[in-house]
C-alpha positions as CSV (number, residue, x, y, z in Angstrom):
1,X,15.2,56.9,-71.0
2,X,13.1,54.2,-69.3
3,X,13.1,56.1,-66.1
4,X,11.8,59.2,-67.8
5,X,9.0,57.3,-69.5
6,X,8.1,55.7,-66.2
7,X,8.1,59.0,-64.4
8,X,5.9,60.7,-67.0
9,X,3.5,57.8,-67.0
10,X,3.4,57.8,-63.2
11,X,2.7,61.5,-63.1
12,X,-0.2,61.3,-65.5
13,X,-1.8,58.2,-63.8
14,X,-1.3,59.3,-60.2
15,X,-2.3,62.9,-61.0
16,X,-5.5,61.7,-62.6
17,X,-6.2,59.4,-59.7
18,X,-5.6,62.2,-57.1
19,X,-8.1,64.6,-58.6
20,X,-11.0,64.9,-56.2
21,X,-13.3,67.3,-54.4
22,X,-12.2,69.8,-51.8
23,X,-12.8,68.0,-48.5
24,X,-10.3,69.5,-46.0
25,X,-12.1,71.7,-43.5
26,X,-8.9,73.8,-43.1
27,X,-8.8,74.6,-46.8
28,X,-11.1,77.6,-46.7
29,X,-9.5,79.4,-43.7
30,X,-6.2,79.0,-45.4
31,X,-7.7,80.4,-48.6
32,X,-9.4,83.3,-46.6
33,X,-6.1,84.1,-44.9
34,X,-4.3,84.2,-48.3
35,X,-6.9,86.7,-49.5
36,X,-6.5,88.8,-46.4
37,X,-2.7,88.9,-46.8
38,X,-2.9,89.9,-50.4
39,X,-5.6,92.6,-49.8
40,X,-3.8,94.1,-46.8
41,X,-0.2,93.6,-48.0
42,X,0.8,92.3,-44.5
43,X,0.4,89.4,-42.2
44,X,-2.4,89.5,-39.6
45,X,-0.9,89.9,-36.1
46,X,-4.1,88.7,-34.4
47,X,-7.0,86.6,-35.7
48,X,-9.2,89.0,-37.8
49,X,-11.9,86.4,-38.7
50,X,-13.7,85.1,-35.7
51,X,-15.3,86.3,-32.5
52,X,-14.3,83.6,-30.0
53,X,-10.6,83.4,-30.6
54,X,-8.3,84.3,-27.7
55,X,-6.7,87.7,-28.0
56,X,-3.2,86.3,-28.5
57,X,-0.7,86.7,-31.3
58,X,-1.4,84.4,-34.2
59,X,1.8,82.7,-35.2
60,X,0.7,81.8,-38.8
61,X,3.6,79.7,-40.0
62,X,1.8,78.7,-43.2
63,X,1.4,82.1,-44.7
64,X,3.5,81.4,-47.8
65,X,1.3,78.5,-48.8
66,X,-1.8,80.6,-48.2
67,X,-0.6,83.3,-50.5
68,X,0.1,80.8,-53.2
69,X,-3.2,79.0,-52.7
70,X,-5.2,82.2,-53.0
71,X,-3.2,83.2,-56.1
72,X,-4.0,79.9,-57.8
73,X,-7.6,80.0,-56.8
74,X,-7.9,83.5,-58.2
75,X,-6.6,82.3,-61.6
76,X,-8.4,78.9,-62.0
77,X,-11.3,78.9,-59.4
78,X,-12.2,76.2,-57.0
79,X,-12.7,73.5,-59.6
80,X,-9.3,74.3,-61.1
81,X,-7.7,74.0,-57.7
82,X,-9.0,70.4,-57.5
83,X,-7.5,69.6,-60.9
84,X,-4.1,71.2,-60.1
85,X,-4.0,69.6,-56.7
86,X,-4.3,66.2,-58.3
87,X,-1.3,67.0,-60.5
88,X,0.6,68.4,-57.5
89,X,0.1,65.2,-55.5
90,X,1.1,63.2,-58.5
91,X,4.2,65.4,-58.7
92,X,5.2,64.8,-55.1
93,X,5.4,61.0,-55.7
94,X,6.9,61.4,-59.1
95,X,9.8,63.4,-57.6
96,X,10.2,60.8,-54.9
97,X,10.3,58.1,-57.5
98,X,12.9,60.0,-59.6
99,X,15.3,60.3,-56.7
100,X,14.8,56.8,-55.3
101,X,18.0,54.9,-55.2
102,X,16.8,51.5,-56.3
103,X,15.9,49.2,-59.2
104,X,13.5,51.0,-61.5
105,X,10.7,48.5,-61.1
106,X,11.0,48.3,-57.3
107,X,11.1,52.1,-57.0
108,X,8.1,52.4,-59.1
109,X,6.1,49.8,-57.2
110,X,7.1,51.2,-53.8
111,X,6.1,54.7,-55.0
112,X,2.8,53.4,-56.2
113,X,2.1,51.7,-52.8
114,X,3.1,54.9,-51.0
115,X,0.8,56.9,-53.2
116,X,-2.1,54.5,-52.4
117,X,-1.3,54.9,-48.7
118,X,-2.2,58.6,-48.8
119,X,-4.0,59.1,-52.2
120,X,-6.5,62.0,-52.0
121,X,-6.3,62.0,-48.2
122,X,-3.4,64.4,-48.3
123,X,-5.9,67.0,-49.2
124,X,-5.4,70.6,-50.4
125,X,-3.5,72.0,-47.5
126,X,0.0,73.1,-46.4
127,X,0.8,69.5,-45.4
128,X,0.9,68.6,-49.1
129,X,3.5,71.3,-49.8
130,X,5.4,70.1,-46.8
131,X,5.4,66.6,-48.2
132,X,7.0,67.9,-51.4
133,X,9.6,69.9,-49.4
134,X,10.4,66.8,-47.3
135,X,11.0,64.8,-50.5
136,X,13.2,67.6,-51.9
137,X,15.1,67.7,-48.6
138,X,15.8,64.0,-48.5
139,X,16.8,64.1,-52.2
140,X,19.3,66.9,-51.4
141,X,20.8,64.9,-48.5
142,X,21.3,62.0,-50.8
143,X,23.0,64.1,-53.5
144,X,26.7,64.5,-54.2
145,X,26.9,68.2,-53.8
146,X,29.9,69.6,-52.0
147,X,29.3,70.4,-48.3
148,X,29.2,74.2,-48.7
149,X,26.8,74.0,-51.7
150,X,24.6,71.4,-49.9
151,X,24.5,73.6,-46.8
152,X,23.3,76.6,-48.9
153,X,20.7,74.5,-50.9
154,X,19.4,72.8,-47.9
155,X,19.1,76.0,-45.9
156,X,17.1,77.5,-48.8
157,X,14.7,74.6,-48.7
158,X,14.4,75.0,-44.9
159,X,13.5,78.7,-45.3
160,X,10.7,77.9,-47.7
161,X,9.6,75.0,-45.5
162,X,9.4,77.0,-42.2
163,X,7.2,79.6,-43.9
164,X,4.9,76.9,-45.4
165,X,4.4,74.3,-42.6
166,X,5.7,73.8,-39.1
167,X,6.9,70.3,-40.0
168,X,10.0,72.2,-41.1
169,X,11.3,71.6,-37.6
170,X,12.3,68.2,-38.9
171,X,14.8,69.7,-41.3
172,X,17.8,69.9,-39.0
173,X,17.0,66.4,-37.6
174,X,17.0,65.0,-41.1
175,X,20.4,66.6,-41.8
176,X,21.7,65.3,-38.5
177,X,20.9,61.8,-39.6
178,X,23.6,62.1,-42.4
179,X,26.3,62.6,-39.7
180,X,26.2,58.8,-39.5
181,X,28.0,58.7,-42.8
182,X,29.9,62.0,-42.9
183,X,30.7,64.2,-39.8
184,X,31.7,67.1,-42.1
185,X,28.0,67.6,-42.8
186,X,27.7,69.4,-39.4
187,X,27.6,72.6,-41.4
188,X,24.4,71.4,-43.2
189,X,22.8,70.8,-39.8
190,X,23.8,74.2,-38.5
191,X,22.7,76.0,-41.6
192,X,19.3,74.3,-41.5
193,X,18.8,75.2,-37.8
194,X,19.7,78.8,-38.4
195,X,17.4,78.9,-41.5
196,X,14.4,78.0,-39.3
197,X,14.7,81.5,-37.8
198,X,14.2,83.2,-41.2
199,X,10.5,83.8,-40.9
200,X,8.3,86.7,-39.8
201,X,7.9,85.3,-36.3
202,X,11.4,84.4,-35.4
203,X,11.8,81.8,-32.6
204,X,8.0,81.8,-32.0
205,X,7.5,80.0,-35.3
206,X,9.5,77.1,-33.7
207,X,7.8,77.3,-30.3
208,X,4.2,77.5,-31.6
209,X,3.9,74.0,-33.1
210,X,5.5,72.5,-30.0
211,X,3.0,74.2,-27.8
212,X,0.1,73.0,-30.1
213,X,1.4,69.4,-29.8
214,X,1.5,69.8,-26.0
215,X,-2.0,71.2,-26.0
216,X,-3.3,68.3,-28.1
217,X,-1.5,65.7,-26.0
218,X,-3.3,67.1,-22.9
219,X,-6.6,65.7,-24.1
220,X,-8.4,69.0,-23.9
221,X,-10.1,68.4,-27.2
222,X,-10.4,65.6,-29.7
223,X,-9.2,66.1,-33.3
224,X,-9.3,63.0,-35.6
225,X,-6.0,64.1,-37.3
226,X,-4.2,64.1,-34.0
227,X,-5.3,60.6,-33.0
228,X,-2.9,57.7,-33.1
229,X,-2.8,55.6,-36.3
230,X,-4.8,52.5,-35.4
231,X,-3.8,49.3,-37.3
232,X,-7.4,48.4,-38.0
233,X,-8.0,51.7,-39.7
234,X,-4.6,52.0,-41.5
235,X,-3.5,48.5,-42.4
236,X,-1.4,49.6,-45.4
237,X,0.7,51.9,-43.2
238,X,1.6,49.1,-40.9
239,X,2.2,46.7,-43.8
240,X,4.7,49.2,-45.4
241,X,6.3,49.8,-42.0
242,X,6.8,46.1,-41.3
243,X,8.0,45.4,-44.9
244,X,10.5,48.3,-44.8
245,X,11.9,47.3,-41.5
246,X,12.4,43.7,-42.8
247,X,14.1,45.0,-45.9
248,X,16.5,47.0,-43.8
249,X,17.3,44.0,-41.7
250,X,18.0,41.9,-44.9
251,X,19.9,44.7,-46.6
252,X,23.6,44.1,-47.3
253,X,24.4,47.8,-47.1
254,X,23.1,48.5,-43.6
255,X,25.8,51.1,-42.7
256,X,25.5,52.9,-46.0
257,X,21.8,53.3,-45.6
258,X,21.9,54.0,-41.9
259,X,21.0,57.7,-42.3
260,X,17.9,56.8,-44.4
261,X,16.9,54.2,-41.7
262,X,17.2,56.8,-39.0
263,X,15.0,59.2,-40.9
264,X,12.5,56.4,-41.6
265,X,12.3,55.6,-37.9
266,X,11.6,59.3,-37.1
267,X,8.8,59.6,-39.7
268,X,7.3,56.2,-38.8
269,X,7.1,57.1,-35.1
270,X,5.5,60.5,-35.9
271,X,3.0,58.7,-38.2
272,X,2.2,56.2,-35.4
273,X,1.6,59.0,-32.9
274,X,-0.7,61.1,-35.1
275,X,-2.7,60.3,-38.3
276,X,-1.8,63.7,-39.7
277,X,1.8,62.7,-40.1
278,X,1.1,59.8,-42.4
279,X,1.4,62.1,-45.5
280,X,5.0,62.9,-44.6
281,X,5.8,59.2,-44.0
282,X,4.3,58.0,-47.3
283,X,5.8,60.8,-49.4
284,X,9.3,60.0,-48.1
285,X,8.9,56.2,-48.3
286,X,10.2,55.7,-51.9
287,X,13.4,57.6,-50.9
288,X,13.9,55.6,-47.7
289,X,13.1,52.1,-48.8
290,X,16.3,50.0,-48.9
291,X,17.9,49.9,-52.4
292,X,17.6,46.9,-54.6
293,X,19.9,47.7,-57.5
294,X,20.5,44.5,-59.4
295,X,17.4,42.6,-60.2
296,X,16.8,40.5,-63.3
297,X,15.1,42.4,-66.1
298,X,12.0,40.2,-65.8
299,X,11.6,41.0,-62.1
300,X,12.0,44.7,-62.9
301,X,9.3,44.6,-65.5
302,X,7.0,42.6,-63.2
303,X,7.3,45.2,-60.4
304,X,6.8,48.0,-62.9
305,X,3.6,46.5,-64.2
306,X,2.4,45.7,-60.7
307,X,2.7,49.4,-59.8
308,X,-0.4,50.0,-61.9
309,X,-2.5,48.1,-59.4
310,X,-2.2,50.5,-56.4
311,X,-2.9,53.5,-58.6
312,X,-5.9,51.8,-60.2
313,X,-7.2,51.0,-56.7
314,X,-7.1,54.7,-55.7
315,X,-8.7,55.7,-59.0
316,X,-11.6,53.3,-58.6
317,X,-12.2,53.9,-54.9
318,X,-12.2,57.7,-54.8
319,X,-14.6,60.5,-55.9
320,X,-13.1,62.5,-58.7
321,X,-15.6,65.3,-59.0
322,X,-13.7,68.6,-58.8
323,X,-14.8,71.5,-56.7
324,X,-16.3,71.7,-53.2
325,X,-17.7,68.5,-51.6
326,X,-21.3,69.5,-51.0
327,X,-21.9,66.7,-48.6
328,X,-19.0,67.9,-46.4
329,X,-19.6,71.6,-46.6
330,X,-23.0,73.3,-46.3
331,X,-22.8,74.7,-49.9
332,X,-26.5,74.8,-50.7
333,X,-27.6,76.0,-47.3
334,X,-25.0,78.8,-47.1
335,X,-26.0,79.8,-50.6
336,X,-29.6,80.3,-49.4
337,X,-28.3,82.3,-46.4
338,X,-26.3,84.5,-48.7
339,X,-29.3,85.1,-50.9
340,X,-31.4,86.1,-47.8
341,X,-29.1,89.1,-47.1
342,X,-29.6,88.4,-43.3
343,X,-26.7,89.8,-41.4
344,X,-25.3,89.2,-37.9
345,X,-22.8,87.1,-36.0
346,X,-22.9,83.4,-36.8
347,X,-22.6,80.5,-34.4
348,X,-20.9,77.6,-36.1
349,X,-19.1,74.3,-35.5
350,X,-15.4,74.6,-36.1
351,X,-15.3,72.6,-39.3
352,X,-17.6,75.0,-41.1
353,X,-15.8,78.1,-39.9
354,X,-13.3,78.4,-42.7
355,X,-16.0,78.0,-45.4
356,X,-18.2,80.7,-43.8
357,X,-15.2,83.0,-43.5
358,X,-14.5,82.6,-47.2
359,X,-18.1,83.3,-48.1
360,X,-19.0,86.1,-45.6
361,X,-16.0,87.8,-44.2
362,X,-16.0,90.7,-43.4
363,X,-19.7,91.3,-43.7
364,X,-20.5,88.6,-41.1
365,X,-18.3,87.1,-38.4
366,X,-18.2,83.5,-37.2
367,X,-17.3,82.2,-33.8
368,X,-14.7,79.6,-34.5
369,X,-12.8,77.6,-37.1
370,X,-10.1,74.9,-37.3
371,X,-7.2,76.8,-35.7
372,X,-7.4,74.9,-32.4
373,X,-4.5,76.8,-30.8
374,X,-6.5,80.1,-30.9
375,X,-9.7,78.6,-29.4
376,X,-8.4,76.8,-26.3
377,X,-10.8,78.5,-23.9
378,X,-13.7,78.5,-26.3
379,X,-13.4,74.8,-27.1
380,X,-14.0,74.1,-23.3
381,X,-16.7,76.8,-23.1
382,X,-18.6,75.3,-26.1
383,X,-18.3,71.8,-24.7
384,X,-19.9,72.9,-21.4
385,X,-22.6,74.7,-23.3
386,X,-23.5,71.6,-25.2
387,X,-24.2,69.9,-21.9
388,X,-26.1,72.7,-20.2
389,X,-29.0,74.5,-22.0
390,X,-28.6,77.5,-19.7
391,X,-24.9,77.8,-20.6
392,X,-25.8,77.3,-24.2
393,X,-28.2,80.2,-24.4
394,X,-25.9,82.4,-22.3
395,X,-23.1,81.7,-24.8
396,X,-25.3,82.8,-27.7
397,X,-26.2,86.0,-25.9
398,X,-22.6,86.7,-25.0
399,X,-21.5,86.6,-28.6
400,X,-24.7,88.3,-29.8
401,X,-25.4,85.5,-32.2
402,X,-28.3,86.1,-34.7
403,X,-27.6,83.2,-37.1
404,X,-26.4,79.7,-36.6
405,X,-24.9,77.1,-39.0
406,X,-24.9,73.9,-37.1
407,X,-24.1,70.2,-37.9
408,X,-26.5,67.3,-37.6
409,X,-26.5,65.4,-34.3
410,X,-28.0,61.9,-34.3
411,X,-28.4,61.6,-30.5
412,X,-31.4,63.1,-28.9
413,X,-31.2,65.4,-25.9
414,X,-33.0,64.6,-22.7
415,X,-35.3,67.4,-21.5
416,X,-37.7,67.7,-18.6
417,X,-41.2,69.2,-18.8
418,X,-41.3,71.7,-15.9
419,X,-45.1,71.5,-15.5
420,X,-45.4,67.7,-15.5
421,X,-41.9,66.6,-14.5
422,X,-41.9,64.2,-17.4
423,X,-38.7,63.5,-19.3
424,X,-38.5,63.5,-23.0
425,X,-35.8,63.0,-25.7
426,X,-35.9,65.6,-28.4
427,X,-33.9,66.3,-31.5
428,X,-30.9,68.5,-30.7
429,X,-32.1,71.3,-33.0
430,X,-35.4,71.6,-31.1
431,X,-33.6,72.0,-27.8
432,X,-30.7,74.3,-28.8
433,X,-32.8,76.4,-31.3
434,X,-36.2,76.6,-29.6
435,X,-38.7,77.3,-32.4
436,X,-40.3,80.2,-30.4
437,X,-36.9,82.0,-30.6
438,X,-35.3,80.6,-33.7
439,X,-36.5,79.8,-37.3
440,X,-35.1,77.2,-39.6
441,X,-34.3,79.1,-42.8
442,X,-32.1,76.7,-44.7
443,X,-30.6,73.2,-44.6
444,X,-28.8,70.7,-46.8
445,X,-27.0,67.4,-46.3
446,X,-24.2,69.0,-44.2
447,X,-25.9,71.5,-42.0
448,X,-28.9,73.4,-40.8
449,X,-29.2,77.2,-40.6
450,X,-31.3,79.1,-38.0
451,X,-32.1,82.8,-37.6
452,X,-33.0,84.4,-34.3
453,X,-36.6,85.7,-34.7
454,X,-36.1,88.9,-32.6
455,X,-33.2,90.0,-34.8
456,X,-35.1,90.3,-38.1
457,X,-38.5,91.5,-39.4
458,X,-41.3,89.0,-38.9
459,X,-42.3,89.1,-42.5
460,X,-38.7,88.2,-43.5
461,X,-38.7,85.3,-41.2
462,X,-42.1,84.1,-42.4
463,X,-40.8,84.2,-46.0
464,X,-37.7,82.2,-45.3
465,X,-38.8,79.8,-42.6
466,X,-39.3,76.0,-43.0
467,X,-41.9,75.9,-40.2
468,X,-42.7,72.3,-40.0
469,X,-39.5,70.5,-40.8
470,X,-36.9,69.0,-38.4
471,X,-34.0,67.9,-40.6
472,X,-32.0,66.2,-37.8
473,X,-35.0,63.9,-37.2
474,X,-37.0,63.5,-40.5
475,X,-39.2,60.7,-38.9
476,X,-40.1,62.7,-35.9
477,X,-43.8,62.1,-36.4
478,X,-46.6,64.7,-36.7
479,X,-49.3,65.4,-34.2
480,X,-52.1,65.9,-36.8
481,X,-52.9,66.4,-40.5
482,X,-52.3,70.1,-40.3
483,X,-48.7,69.7,-39.3
484,X,-48.2,66.8,-41.7
485,X,-49.6,68.8,-44.6
486,X,-47.5,71.8,-43.6
487,X,-44.4,69.6,-43.6
488,X,-45.3,68.3,-47.1
489,X,-45.6,71.8,-48.4
490,X,-42.2,72.7,-46.8
491,X,-40.7,69.6,-48.5
492,X,-42.0,70.7,-51.9
493,X,-40.6,74.1,-51.4
494,X,-37.2,72.6,-50.3
495,X,-37.1,70.6,-53.5
496,X,-37.4,73.8,-55.5
497,X,-35.1,75.9,-53.4
498,X,-32.5,73.5,-52.2
499,X,-32.7,70.5,-54.5
500,X,-33.6,66.9,-54.5
501,X,-30.9,65.9,-52.0
502,X,-30.7,63.1,-49.5
503,X,-32.1,65.0,-46.4
504,X,-35.0,66.3,-48.5
505,X,-35.9,62.8,-49.7
506,X,-35.7,61.5,-46.1
507,X,-38.0,64.3,-44.9
508,X,-40.4,63.5,-47.6
509,X,-40.5,59.9,-46.5
510,X,-41.2,61.1,-43.0
511,X,-44.3,63.0,-44.1
512,X,-45.8,59.7,-45.4
513,X,-45.5,57.7,-42.2
């Protein structure tokens, strides 16, 4: 009874603390893919959304999650997705707590610490579903099911997992760890390995994530999720790692918990290698922490009460506004673009690709999104273009780009005046989107949107353009009163059309200098 009450209390508190805005850049291309699958009643064999992806088969091993995500969004909307995701994250750790083989207070405290380690950072993405499946897999391995029944149940979890997230490759390894305590579990390992092949792509669903890992390790591009977990940035991860290792060393049941220790080592190594794997590590931690079964009642109560503190920390240090994070996605600027009815191919940075696909596909096409494995050549091409203005303008011509949704860049770009030979440092937007060729038609705290003048009627551009503003350098300085007054008029218009947001306020301050 006490464990049920504790589980319900944890679910409510952790679920509430986990509610937050949609921040994951991958969320929207997953959502768009789910919509495409539902509408076409099939899986896309090649990327249908972007212009710059390589023409190679798209091994989409997360299709099952994408269908579920789109179905939920269709029912409850984006704000509802935020609320349900909070409950889902709370459920992941509640399940982990329920099956933890330890004193109730210790299990509750360890689970709360694990929840604080990942909190809202787990995001609304297939990795969250993978975390739940990992918890279920470990719970099954710790159950008392007969070997045939365990093999069947574990294989079913593996099938769902491999069609939800590529981390399913861990399933046979987890099962193999239990051979340390019972060699007859070989059938569970074999069943899990064979179950990995039950997916629309066969063996390629196994090879694809390995190829992506190899690509990332080559250093061809930098993705924050694939960076190592630095101790200075993730102290709680290393504190829990050290504490768990110490607890195993002090445990009196080392051999009995050897299989859990083996799984812990695997997940810890993966989390050290790549930040993205921390969600799996923390989700499994309550199930892998060495068992403390006989504590005095006072100690149990103390640990249980202390479990409130990590949850409270997450609750007080996170944003709980549901819906899309307007500081991370160009929500206001894209709304203006949508209202303008301008059409054409869109240049974009990869983090905005999914959101633009969700809003505009199929009417408008973007260049790229967060599926790095499909853009290996383009990533290198785009990097070169950012260093060479001629390559930049050639790239825009190659993809017939008429619109651009670009991020802010704080560093100025060095340019040389051909006539005088003098060198100047200009805001990136003035170099990449020369105002004689491009017009600034919208912006917000996340991005700027430009339209190619030659692609649209002059009167349309004149109606939409913010002629005197440079959002990526609000304090650029104005040559004369005419420009300053024009900028002030643009700022007033931006207040009406975009809102009183941070970049508009900064632009207003710039007109007063």
